N, C-alpha and C positions, 0 to 999 in steps of 0.2 A: 583599780581592781574591779572587775565586773562581777555583778551578782546575778546568777542564773536562778530562775524559778525552779524549785524542786517540788516534786509531787511524789509522796511516799504512799505506797499501797502495801502496807505490811501488817503483820499480826501485832497486836498490842499486849498479848499475854506474856511476852518475854521481855525481861528488863533490857533496855537499850545497850547497856555495857556488856551484858552477856551475849546478846545478838552480835554486837560489833566484834567482840573477841572471837566468836565462832567464825564469822565470815572473813575476818582478817587473818586469823591464824590457822584455821583448819581447812578452808576451801582452797583448792589449787588455783592460783591466779592465772596460770597458763591455760588451764582447762576452761576457765571462764572466758578468757580472750578468744579461745578457739571456737567456743560454742555460742557466744552471744549471751542471750538470756538463759538462766538455769532452767532446765526442763521441768523439774519437780521442786521448785523453790518453795520451801516451807513458809517463807515470809509472806507469800502472796495469798491474799484472802480470795474467797469465791468472787467477790465483786472485782477484785484486782485481776483475776484470771479473765473475766469477761472484758474488762477494759483493755487488757493486753491483746486478747484475741482480735478485737476490732481496731487495734492501734490507738484507742482513745487515751491510753496512758502517755502518748506522745503530745497531747494537747498543750501541756505546760511548756514543752520545748518549742512548739509552734508559736506560742505567745512570745518566747524569747526571740524567735525569728522576726516577728512583727515589731518588737521593741528595738531590734538592731543589735542584740547581744549575740546572736547566732546567724548563720547563713542557712539557706535552704539545703545546699549541697556542701559537704565538707566532712572532715574527720570528726567522729563523735567525741564529746568531752569524756575524759577518763578520770577515774578515781586516782588518788596518789599511788595506790598499790599497783594498778595496771600500768600507769605511766612509768613507774620505776623499772619495769621489765623491758621497756623500749630502749633500743640503742641510743646513746647520747646524741648522735647527729640527728636522728629522727625526732627525739624529744625537742631539740632546738627548732627544727623545721616546723613541727606541730604548733609551737608557741608563736610563730610569726603570723598566724592567720586565725580568724574566728572559727570556732567549731561549727559543725553543720548538723542539720536534722537528718538528712539522708546521706549515709557514708558511702565512700567509693567501694566499700565492701560489696555492695549490691551489683557492681558492674562485673567483677570477675570472680566473685564468690570463693575467696581463698579458703584453704582447708587447714593450713598449718600456721603456726605462729610466724614463721619467716615469710610465708606468702602474704599474711596480713600486713606485716611491716612493709613489704615491697609494694603491695597494693596502695597503701597510704602514701608511701614515698613517691610512687609514680604520679598519683593524683596531685600531691602538693608541689612537686617539681613542675608539672604542667601548669598548675594554677599560678605559680610564681611568674611564669613567662606570659601566659595568656588567660587571665582570670575569667573574663566573660565567656570566651570560646570554650574553655575547659568546663565551666559549670553547665553551659547549655548542652554540650556533648554528653556529660555524665548524667544530666537530668533525664535525657531521652533514653539512654542506655539503662538507667535505673528503673524508669517506668516500664520499659520493655521486660526487664527481668522480673519485676514484681508482678505485673499483670499477666504476662504471657508465659513466663517460666516459673511462676509461683515462688520466687525467691523470698525467703523469710529468715529473720533471725529466730533462734530457738526460744 
């Protein structure tokens, strides 16, 4: 079982069990999947907002790439709640490969839950056949969309 570095940028004034209950039971999982990061997430401190703005909150995951626990391109790791809403066949496909820092989401910018599933499925099926070629193709498409089309998760 691999251990990924986790970097939490949250408020400390709420008891963890209360915060966990709120986010697991009250927040729509589907809404979170569709929008990426929550726009006005109460858990994020001012420092956390700055780190997110400049993508510095991704540094621990980049360290996971360096350690070999993640790839540069690939589907993002999911919490159990998010993973549970995925179709069973896509869950199985996702577990065959290491997660990635830059998701295929940035190539086609899906807008619905089903489009997200199909985007990930398309990437994973291509990756299963031609790993290197798929990652190189997605890498350049992702760079184009991030730098020239201003693609961002919320």
